[in-house]
A tleap script that builds the chain and sets N, CA, C and O, in Angstrom:
source leaprc.protein.ff14SB
mol = sequence {
  NASP ALA ASP ALA ASP ALA ASP ALA HIE ARG
  SER SER ASN GLN PRO ALA TRP LEU LEU SER
  VAL LYS SER LEU GLU LYS ALA GLY ASN PHE
  LEU VAL MET GLY LEU VAL ARG SER VAL HIE
  ASN GLY ALA LEU GLU ALA LEU SER ALA GLY
  LEU GLN GLY ILE SER THR ALA LEU LEU HIE
  PRO THR SER PRO PRO ARG ALA ARG ALA LEU
  PRO ALA LYS TRP VAL LYS SER LEU LEU HIE
  ARG LEU SER SER GLY GLY ASP SER LEU ARG
  TRP LEU ARG ARG SER THR GLY ALA ALA ALA
  CYS ILE GLY ALA LEU LEU ASN ALA CGLU
}
set mol.1.N position { -23.066 -6.024 -5.731 }
set mol.1.CA position { -23.542 -7.174 -4.988 }
set mol.1.C position { -22.542 -7.492 -3.871 }
set mol.1.O position { -21.357 -7.675 -4.150 }
set mol.2.N position { -22.986 -7.560 -2.637 }
set mol.2.CA position { -22.113 -7.759 -1.472 }
set mol.2.C position { -21.413 -9.113 -1.515 }
set mol.2.O position { -20.244 -9.216 -1.141 }
set mol.3.N position { -22.121 -10.161 -1.971 }
set mol.3.CA position { -21.503 -11.483 -2.034 }
set mol.3.C position { -20.356 -11.515 -3.038 }
set mol.3.O position { -19.324 -12.138 -2.786 }
set mol.4.N position { -20.530 -10.852 -4.162 }
set mol.4.CA position { -19.471 -10.797 -5.170 }
set mol.4.C position { -18.262 -10.049 -4.636 }
set mol.4.O position { -17.126 -10.450 -4.888 }
set mol.5.N position { -18.493 -8.960 -3.896 }
set mol.5.CA position { -17.388 -8.215 -3.295 }
set mol.5.C position { -16.643 -9.069 -2.286 }
set mol.5.O position { -15.412 -9.059 -2.248 }
set mol.6.N position { -17.381 -9.811 -1.465 }
set mol.6.CA position { -16.752 -10.674 -0.460 }
set mol.6.C position { -15.941 -11.768 -1.139 }
set mol.6.O position { -14.829 -12.071 -0.707 }
set mol.7.N position { -16.494 -12.375 -2.217 }
set mol.7.CA position { -15.764 -13.411 -2.944 }
set mol.7.C position { -14.497 -12.847 -3.572 }
set mol.7.O position { -13.445 -13.485 -3.531 }
set mol.8.N position { -14.593 -11.666 -4.149 }
set mol.8.CA position { -13.422 -11.034 -4.759 }
set mol.8.C position { -12.367 -10.744 -3.704 }
set mol.8.O position { -11.174 -10.921 -3.948 }
set mol.9.N position { -12.808 -10.297 -2.528 }
set mol.9.CA position { -11.875 -10.005 -1.451 }
set mol.9.C position { -11.173 -11.276 -0.977 }
set mol.9.O position { -9.960 -11.278 -0.767 }
set mol.10.N position { -11.939 -12.356 -0.810 }
set mol.10.CA position { -11.350 -13.627 -0.368 }
set mol.10.C position { -10.361 -14.150 -1.403 }
set mol.10.O position { -9.317 -14.688 -1.034 }
set mol.11.N position { -10.660 -14.006 -2.662 }
set mol.11.CA position { -9.782 -14.523 -3.709 }
set mol.11.C position { -8.521 -13.671 -3.872 }
set mol.11.O position { -7.561 -14.122 -4.497 }
set mol.12.N position { -8.500 -12.473 -3.335 }
set mol.12.CA position { -7.335 -11.609 -3.475 }
set mol.12.C position { -6.278 -11.881 -2.410 }
set mol.12.O position { -5.198 -11.292 -2.461 }
set mol.13.N position { -6.558 -12.758 -1.449 }
set mol.13.CA position { -5.634 -13.106 -0.368 }
set mol.13.C position { -5.257 -11.902 0.492 }
set mol.13.O position { -4.171 -11.872 1.072 }
set mol.14.N position { -6.127 -10.930 0.577 }
set mol.14.CA position { -5.899 -9.777 1.429 }
set mol.14.C position { -6.704 -9.946 2.703 }
set mol.14.O position { -7.808 -10.490 2.677 }
set mol.15.N position { -6.146 -9.471 3.841 }
set mol.15.CA position { -6.900 -9.598 5.090 }
set mol.15.C position { -8.177 -8.762 5.054 }
set mol.15.O position { -8.215 -7.680 4.467 }
set mol.16.N position { -9.197 -9.276 5.682 }
set mol.16.CA position { -10.460 -8.538 5.764 }
set mol.16.C position { -10.320 -7.440 6.821 }
set mol.16.O position { -9.735 -7.654 7.883 }
set mol.17.N position { -10.860 -6.275 6.516 }
set mol.17.CA position { -10.833 -5.160 7.453 }
set mol.17.C position { -12.188 -5.083 8.134 }
set mol.17.O position { -13.228 -5.018 7.479 }
set mol.18.N position { -12.160 -5.091 9.450 }
set mol.18.CA position { -13.393 -5.018 10.220 }
set mol.18.C position { -13.840 -3.582 10.443 }
set mol.18.O position { -15.016 -3.330 10.706 }
set mol.19.N position { -12.911 -2.643 10.341 }
set mol.19.CA position { -13.213 -1.231 10.561 }
set mol.19.C position { -12.924 -0.445 9.294 }
set mol.19.O position { -12.051 -0.811 8.507 }
set mol.20.N position { -13.654 0.623 9.107 }
set mol.20.CA position { -13.391 1.500 7.969 }
set mol.20.C position { -12.115 2.300 8.222 }
set mol.20.O position { -11.657 2.414 9.359 }
set mol.21.N position { -11.553 2.846 7.160 }
set mol.21.CA position { -10.359 3.683 7.299 }
set mol.21.C position { -10.676 4.887 8.183 }
set mol.21.O position { -9.838 5.314 8.977 }
set mol.22.N position { -11.871 5.427 8.047 }
set mol.22.CA position { -12.278 6.567 8.879 }
set mol.22.C position { -12.294 6.182 10.358 }
set mol.22.O position { -11.846 6.956 11.204 }
set mol.23.N position { -12.805 5.001 10.669 }
set mol.23.CA position { -12.832 4.525 12.060 }
set mol.23.C position { -11.416 4.296 12.584 }
set mol.23.O position { -11.125 4.608 13.739 }
set mol.24.N position { -10.542 3.755 11.749 }
set mol.24.CA position { -9.149 3.547 12.138 }
set mol.24.C position { -8.448 4.878 12.380 }
set mol.24.O position { -7.636 5.002 13.296 }
set mol.25.N position { -8.764 5.867 11.557 }
set mol.25.CA position { -8.182 7.197 11.746 }
set mol.25.C position { -8.633 7.799 13.071 }
set mol.25.O position { -7.832 8.392 13.793 }
set mol.26.N position { -9.912 7.645 13.388 }
set mol.26.CA position { -10.429 8.161 14.665 }
set mol.26.C position { -9.764 7.456 15.841 }
set mol.26.O position { -9.417 8.093 16.835 }
set mol.27.N position { -9.585 6.140 15.728 }
set mol.27.CA position { -8.937 5.378 16.804 }
set mol.27.C position { -7.497 5.844 16.993 }
set mol.27.O position { -7.048 6.037 18.123 }
set mol.28.N position { -6.779 6.024 15.897 }
set mol.28.CA position { -5.403 6.509 15.989 }
set mol.28.C position { -5.316 7.904 16.564 }
set mol.28.O position { -4.447 8.186 17.389 }
set mol.29.N position { -6.211 8.784 16.135 }
set mol.29.CA position { -6.239 10.148 16.687 }
set mol.29.C position { -6.495 10.120 18.191 }
set mol.29.O position { -5.886 10.878 18.947 }
set mol.30.N position { -7.399 9.240 18.618 }
set mol.30.CA position { -7.697 9.092 20.041 }
set mol.30.C position { -6.450 8.651 20.802 }
set mol.30.O position { -6.152 9.185 21.871 }
set mol.31.N position { -5.720 7.675 20.251 }
set mol.31.CA position { -4.508 7.184 20.916 }
set mol.31.C position { -3.433 8.263 20.969 }
set mol.31.O position { -2.770 8.427 21.993 }
set mol.32.N position { -3.256 8.997 19.876 }
set mol.32.CA position { -2.254 10.067 19.847 }
set mol.32.C position { -2.601 11.140 20.877 }
set mol.32.O position { -1.737 11.568 21.642 }
set mol.33.N position { -3.852 11.572 20.898 }
set mol.33.CA position { -4.245 12.603 21.867 }
set mol.33.C position { -4.130 12.088 23.296 }
set mol.33.O position { -3.758 12.841 24.196 }
set mol.34.N position { -4.441 10.827 23.511 }
set mol.34.CA position { -4.270 10.246 24.841 }
set mol.34.C position { -2.820 10.270 25.264 }
set mol.34.O position { -2.515 10.572 26.417 }
set mol.35.N position { -1.924 9.958 24.353 }
set mol.35.CA position { -0.493 9.996 24.671 }
set mol.35.C position { -0.029 11.416 24.962 }
set mol.35.O position { 0.759 11.639 25.881 }
set mol.36.N position { -0.507 12.357 24.197 }
set mol.36.CA position { -0.110 13.749 24.381 }
set mol.36.C position { -0.584 14.284 25.727 }
set mol.36.O position { 0.120 15.060 26.374 }
set mol.37.N position { -1.762 13.876 26.144 }
set mol.37.CA position { -2.358 14.442 27.365 }
set mol.37.C position { -2.022 13.680 28.643 }
set mol.37.O position { -2.148 14.234 29.734 }
set mol.38.N position { -1.607 12.449 28.535 }
set mol.38.CA position { -1.418 11.621 29.720 }
set mol.38.C position { -0.066 11.864 30.394 }
set mol.38.O position { 0.934 12.134 29.729 }
set mol.39.N position { -0.056 11.763 31.709 }
set mol.39.CA position { 1.185 11.825 32.474 }
set mol.39.C position { 1.343 10.560 33.325 }
set mol.39.O position { 2.307 10.446 34.083 }
set mol.40.N position { 0.434 9.636 33.211 }
set mol.40.CA position { 0.470 8.390 33.988 }
set mol.40.C position { 1.219 7.323 33.197 }
set mol.40.O position { 0.856 7.023 32.060 }
set mol.41.N position { 2.262 6.750 33.794 }
set mol.41.CA position { 3.099 5.788 33.084 }
set mol.41.C position { 2.327 4.577 32.575 }
set mol.41.O position { 2.581 4.103 31.468 }
set mol.42.N position { 1.404 4.080 33.355 }
set mol.42.CA position { 0.619 2.929 32.918 }
set mol.42.C position { -0.227 3.245 31.707 }
set mol.42.O position { -0.337 2.437 30.784 }
set mol.43.N position { -0.823 4.420 31.712 }
set mol.43.CA position { -1.627 4.843 30.558 }
set mol.43.C position { -0.745 5.040 29.338 }
set mol.43.O position { -1.119 4.652 28.232 }
set mol.44.N position { 0.420 5.637 29.529 }
set mol.44.CA position { 1.342 5.844 28.418 }
set mol.44.C position { 1.749 4.518 27.787 }
set mol.44.O position { 1.812 4.405 26.563 }
set mol.45.N position { 2.026 3.515 28.619 }
set mol.45.CA position { 2.420 2.209 28.091 }
set mol.45.C position { 1.294 1.574 27.290 }
set mol.45.O position { 1.524 1.040 26.205 }
set mol.46.N position { 0.076 1.630 27.822 }
set mol.46.CA position { -1.069 1.016 27.136 }
set mol.46.C position { -1.393 1.748 25.837 }
set mol.46.O position { -1.622 1.113 24.808 }
set mol.47.N position { -1.412 3.072 25.880 }
set mol.47.CA position { -1.705 3.855 24.684 }
set mol.47.C position { -0.623 3.670 23.629 }
set mol.47.O position { -0.922 3.556 22.440 }
set mol.48.N position { 0.621 3.641 24.059 }
set mol.48.CA position { 1.736 3.449 23.138 }
set mol.48.C position { 1.654 2.083 22.462 }
set mol.48.O position { 1.857 1.974 21.253 }
set mol.49.N position { 1.359 1.048 23.234 }
set mol.49.CA position { 1.220 -0.300 22.662 }
set mol.49.C position { 0.063 -0.343 21.668 }
set mol.49.O position { 0.170 -0.976 20.618 }
set mol.50.N position { -1.030 0.320 21.993 }
set mol.50.CA position { -2.167 0.364 21.088 }
set mol.50.C position { -1.845 1.082 19.788 }
set mol.50.O position { -2.208 0.618 18.708 }
set mol.51.N position { -1.159 2.218 19.897 }
set mol.51.CA position { -0.795 2.980 18.708 }
set mol.51.C position { 0.194 2.197 17.846 }
set mol.51.O position { 0.091 2.198 16.619 }
set mol.52.N position { 1.138 1.539 18.483 }
set mol.52.CA position { 2.096 0.737 17.719 }
set mol.52.C position { 1.383 -0.421 17.018 }
set mol.52.O position { 1.671 -0.719 15.859 }
set mol.53.N position { 0.466 -1.064 17.713 }
set mol.53.CA position { -0.268 -2.180 17.121 }
set mol.53.C position { -1.103 -1.767 15.924 }
set mol.53.O position { -1.067 -2.415 14.878 }
set mol.54.N position { -1.855 -0.685 16.081 }
set mol.54.CA position { -2.703 -0.233 14.973 }
set mol.54.C position { -1.835 0.249 13.809 }
set mol.54.O position { -2.173 0.018 12.648 }
set mol.55.N position { -0.726 0.913 14.113 }
set mol.55.CA position { 0.158 1.411 13.050 }
set mol.55.C position { 0.834 0.258 12.316 }
set mol.55.O position { 0.989 0.311 11.096 }
set mol.56.N position { 1.235 -0.775 13.038 }
set mol.56.CA position { 1.841 -1.941 12.406 }
set mol.56.C position { 0.864 -2.581 11.422 }
set mol.56.O position { 1.236 -2.938 10.304 }
set mol.57.N position { -0.378 -2.719 11.846 }
set mol.57.CA position { -1.396 -3.306 10.960 }
set mol.57.C position { -1.644 -2.420 9.744 }
set mol.57.O position { -1.790 -2.916 8.627 }
set mol.58.N position { -1.689 -1.118 9.963 }
set mol.58.CA position { -1.958 -0.195 8.858 }
set mol.58.C position { -0.818 -0.149 7.850 }
set mol.58.O position { -1.048 0.069 6.660 }
set mol.59.N position { 0.394 -0.350 8.311 }
set mol.59.CA position { 1.550 -0.270 7.429 }
set mol.59.C position { 1.809 -1.565 6.661 }
set mol.59.O position { 2.745 -1.630 5.864 }
set mol.60.N position { 1.003 -2.584 6.885 }
set mol.60.CA position { 1.169 -3.850 6.173 }
set mol.60.C position { 0.976 -3.605 4.675 }
set mol.60.O position { 0.089 -2.845 4.284 }
set mol.61.N position { 1.796 -4.239 3.836 }
set mol.61.CA position { 1.706 -4.001 2.388 }
set mol.61.C position { 0.330 -4.264 1.773 }
set mol.61.O position { 0.004 -3.693 0.732 }
set mol.62.N position { -0.476 -5.116 2.398 }
set mol.62.CA position { -1.795 -5.400 1.830 }
set mol.62.C position { -2.867 -4.422 2.296 }
set mol.62.O position { -4.022 -4.527 1.882 }
set mol.63.N position { -2.498 -3.477 3.150 }
set mol.63.CA position { -3.458 -2.492 3.621 }
set mol.63.C position { -3.816 -1.529 2.497 }
set mol.63.O position { -2.994 -1.272 1.616 }
set mol.64.N position { -5.027 -0.999 2.518 }
set mol.64.CA position { -5.395 0.004 1.511 }
set mol.64.C position { -4.469 1.224 1.606 }
set mol.64.O position { -4.032 1.577 2.701 }
set mol.65.N position { -4.171 1.856 0.497 }
set mol.65.CA position { -3.260 3.017 0.506 }
set mol.65.C position { -3.671 4.100 1.500 }
set mol.65.O position { -2.810 4.674 2.166 }
set mol.66.N position { -4.961 4.390 1.613 }
set mol.66.CA position { -5.414 5.417 2.569 }
set mol.66.C position { -5.093 5.001 3.997 }
set mol.66.O position { -4.767 5.846 4.830 }
set mol.67.N position { -5.182 3.713 4.286 }
set mol.67.CA position { -4.869 3.220 5.627 }
set mol.67.C position { -3.371 3.297 5.891 }
set mol.67.O position { -2.951 3.678 6.984 }
set mol.68.N position { -2.560 2.938 4.894 }
set mol.68.CA position { -1.097 2.989 5.059 }
set mol.68.C position { -0.603 4.408 5.299 }
set mol.68.O position { 0.457 4.596 5.895 }
set mol.69.N position { -1.343 5.399 4.850 }
set mol.69.CA position { -0.927 6.804 5.003 }
set mol.69.C position { -1.214 7.361 6.399 }
set mol.69.O position { -0.685 8.414 6.753 }
set mol.70.N position { -2.033 6.686 7.191 }
set mol.70.CA position { -2.438 7.248 8.487 }
set mol.70.C position { -1.287 7.424 9.473 }
set mol.70.O position { -1.204 8.493 10.076 }
set mol.71.N position { -0.384 6.449 9.684 }
set mol.71.CA position { 0.704 6.693 10.638 }
set mol.71.C position { 1.549 7.915 10.277 }
set mol.71.O position { 1.947 8.668 11.165 }
set mol.72.N position { 1.827 8.121 8.998 }
set mol.72.CA position { 2.584 9.312 8.587 }
set mol.72.C position { 1.798 10.581 8.896 }
set mol.72.O position { 2.372 11.595 9.291 }
set mol.73.N position { 0.495 10.518 8.715 }
set mol.73.CA position { -0.361 11.669 9.023 }
set mol.73.C position { -0.286 12.003 10.512 }
set mol.73.O position { -0.246 13.174 10.887 }
set mol.74.N position { -0.267 10.978 11.354 }
set mol.74.CA position { -0.191 11.202 12.806 }
set mol.74.C position { 1.168 11.782 13.194 }
set mol.74.O position { 1.237 12.664 14.050 }
set mol.75.N position { 2.244 11.303 12.578 }
set mol.75.CA position { 3.575 11.848 12.865 }
set mol.75.C position { 3.633 13.322 12.460 }
set mol.75.O position { 4.107 14.164 13.222 }
set mol.76.N position { 3.146 13.624 11.252 }
set mol.76.CA position { 3.164 15.020 10.773 }
set mol.76.C position { 2.363 15.927 11.695 }
set mol.76.O position { 2.780 17.048 11.986 }
set mol.77.N position { 1.221 15.447 12.152 }
set mol.77.CA position { 0.387 16.239 13.051 }
set mol.77.C position { 1.115 16.514 14.364 }
set mol.77.O position { 1.090 17.633 14.875 }
set mol.78.N position { 1.755 15.496 14.898 }
set mol.78.CA position { 2.486 15.667 16.155 }
set mol.78.C position { 3.676 16.599 15.968 }
set mol.78.O position { 3.917 17.467 16.807 }
set mol.79.N position { 4.419 16.432 14.881 }
set mol.79.CA position { 5.573 17.299 14.626 }
set mol.79.C position { 5.139 18.742 14.400 }
set mol.79.O position { 5.826 19.674 14.820 }
set mol.80.N position { 3.998 18.928 13.736 }
set mol.80.CA position { 3.471 20.281 13.553 }
set mol.80.C position { 3.154 20.900 14.916 }
set mol.80.O position { 3.460 22.065 15.171 }
set mol.81.N position { 2.544 20.110 15.770 }
set mol.81.CA position { 2.202 20.613 17.107 }
set mol.81.C position { 3.462 20.991 17.873 }
set mol.81.O position { 3.488 22.008 18.565 }
set mol.82.N position { 4.513 20.172 17.752 }
set mol.82.CA position { 5.770 20.461 18.444 }
set mol.82.C position { 6.448 21.709 17.875 }
set mol.82.O position { 7.007 22.509 18.625 }
set mol.83.N position { 6.397 21.873 16.560 }
set mol.83.CA position { 7.099 22.998 15.933 }
set mol.83.C position { 6.349 24.318 16.041 }
set mol.83.O position { 6.926 25.381 15.809 }
set mol.84.N position { 5.068 24.260 16.392 }
set mol.84.CA position { 4.299 25.504 16.477 }
set mol.84.C position { 4.663 26.334 17.699 }
set mol.84.O position { 4.395 27.535 17.732 }
set mol.85.N position { 5.271 25.709 18.704 }
set mol.85.CA position { 5.742 26.438 19.877 }
set mol.85.C position { 4.628 27.048 20.706 }
set mol.85.O position { 3.475 26.627 20.622 }
set mol.86.N position { 4.983 28.047 21.510 }
set mol.86.CA position { 4.011 28.765 22.335 }
set mol.86.C position { 3.345 27.882 23.379 }
set mol.86.O position { 3.950 26.956 23.917 }
set mol.87.N position { 2.086 28.192 23.650 }
set mol.87.CA position { 1.335 27.476 24.677 }
set mol.87.C position { 1.126 26.009 24.341 }
set mol.87.O position { 0.864 25.197 25.229 }
set mol.88.N position { 1.239 25.667 23.068 }
set mol.88.CA position { 1.006 24.276 22.698 }
set mol.88.C position { 2.112 23.364 23.213 }
set mol.88.O position { 1.963 22.142 23.191 }
set mol.89.N position { 3.221 23.939 23.677 }
set mol.89.CA position { 4.315 23.123 24.195 }
set mol.89.C position { 4.248 22.911 25.707 }
set mol.89.O position { 5.084 22.196 26.261 }
set mol.90.N position { 3.271 23.517 26.385 }
set mol.90.CA position { 3.170 23.333 27.836 }
set mol.90.C position { 3.064 21.870 28.207 }
set mol.90.O position { 3.648 21.435 29.199 }
set mol.91.N position { 2.329 21.112 27.424 }
set mol.91.CA position { 2.129 19.695 27.718 }
set mol.91.C position { 3.422 18.908 27.609 }
set mol.91.O position { 3.540 17.843 28.216 }
set mol.92.N position { 4.399 19.403 26.852 }
set mol.92.CA position { 5.636 18.662 26.623 }
set mol.92.C position { 6.499 18.581 27.877 }
set mol.92.O position { 7.199 17.589 28.081 }
set mol.93.N position { 6.458 19.601 28.711 }
set mol.93.CA position { 7.282 19.602 29.918 }
set mol.93.C position { 6.901 18.513 30.893 }
set mol.93.O position { 7.768 17.952 31.563 }
set mol.94.N position { 5.609 18.201 30.985 }
set mol.94.CA position { 5.146 17.291 32.016 }
set mol.94.C position { 4.891 15.878 31.521 }
set mol.94.O position { 4.559 14.995 32.312 }
set mol.95.N position { 5.038 15.661 30.259 }
set mol.95.CA position { 4.644 14.371 29.721 }
set mol.95.C position { 5.715 13.799 28.822 }
set mol.95.O position { 6.388 14.523 28.089 }
set mol.96.N position { 5.860 12.502 28.888 }
set mol.96.CA position { 6.723 11.806 27.935 }
set mol.96.C position { 5.881 11.272 26.781 }
set mol.96.O position { 6.341 10.449 25.990 }
set mol.97.N position { 4.655 11.747 26.699 }
set mol.97.CA position { 3.722 11.262 25.693 }
set mol.97.C position { 4.169 11.489 24.271 }
set mol.97.O position { 3.958 10.628 23.417 }
set mol.98.N position { 4.791 12.639 23.987 }
set mol.98.CA position { 5.250 12.906 22.620 }
set mol.98.C position { 6.314 11.894 22.219 }
set mol.98.O position { 6.292 11.360 21.111 }
set mol.99.N position { 7.238 11.639 23.124 }
set mol.99.CA position { 8.287 10.658 22.833 }
set mol.99.C position { 7.697 9.258 22.679 }
set mol.99.O position { 8.097 8.511 21.786 }
set mol.100.N position { 6.755 8.906 23.537 }
set mol.100.CA position { 6.112 7.592 23.430 }
set mol.100.C position { 5.337 7.467 22.140 }
set mol.100.O position { 5.325 6.402 21.522 }
set mol.101.N position { 4.693 8.537 21.727 }
set mol.101.CA position { 3.916 8.544 20.494 }
set mol.101.C position { 4.825 8.340 19.283 }
set mol.101.O position { 4.555 7.487 18.437 }
set mol.102.N position { 5.891 9.116 19.202 }
set mol.102.CA position { 6.821 8.994 18.086 }
set mol.102.C position { 7.489 7.621 18.098 }
set mol.102.O position { 7.651 6.992 17.052 }
set mol.103.N position { 7.874 7.162 19.290 }
set mol.103.CA position { 8.483 5.835 19.404 }
set mol.103.C position { 7.552 4.725 18.907 }
set mol.103.O position { 7.988 3.815 18.201 }
set mol.104.N position { 6.287 4.802 19.271 }
set mol.104.CA position { 5.319 3.797 18.837 }
set mol.104.C position { 5.160 3.798 17.328 }
set mol.104.O position { 5.104 2.738 16.703 }
set mol.105.N position { 5.085 4.994 16.737 }
set mol.105.CA position { 4.914 5.093 15.291 }
set mol.105.C position { 6.162 4.625 14.541 }
set mol.105.O position { 6.051 3.982 13.497 }
set mol.106.N position { 7.339 4.941 15.062 }
set mol.106.CA position { 8.566 4.500 14.412 }
set mol.106.C position { 8.778 2.994 14.582 }
set mol.106.O position { 9.235 2.326 13.655 }
set mol.107.N position { 8.454 2.463 15.742 }
set mol.107.CA position { 8.591 1.019 15.966 }
set mol.107.C position { 7.661 0.221 15.056 }
set mol.107.O position { 7.969 -0.912 14.688 }
set mol.108.N position { 6.537 0.809 14.698 }
set mol.108.CA position { 5.605 0.129 13.810 }
set mol.108.C position { 6.195 -0.035 12.424 }
set mol.108.O position { 5.881 -0.993 11.718 }
set mol.109.N position { 7.036 0.886 12.041 }
set mol.109.CA position { 7.652 0.844 10.710 }
set mol.109.C position { 8.602 -0.318 10.655 }
set mol.109.O position { 9.236 -0.549 9.626 }
savepdb mol mol.pdb
quit
């Protein structure tokens, strides 16, 4: 029953989530890829602020465990991309996006 679930959620003193964990993961992936691909300082600042904001919310102790795991997943994905070398590193020369991405995720912690 949806009303019972809502009442249970309200009584647990946990913040209500407007988006599913899957939607939050997609939003974070979009921000990470935007940071990786962008070379425009204004875009980097906006994307970085967005990633830090979403990561801060996800890392809150009352967040669902699957949601709290997303920032670590994004860091691992980025580090894997950096460590794989080859053509995947071409983007690193022209962009500060990787540094902005890691900085945003670490600042959220």
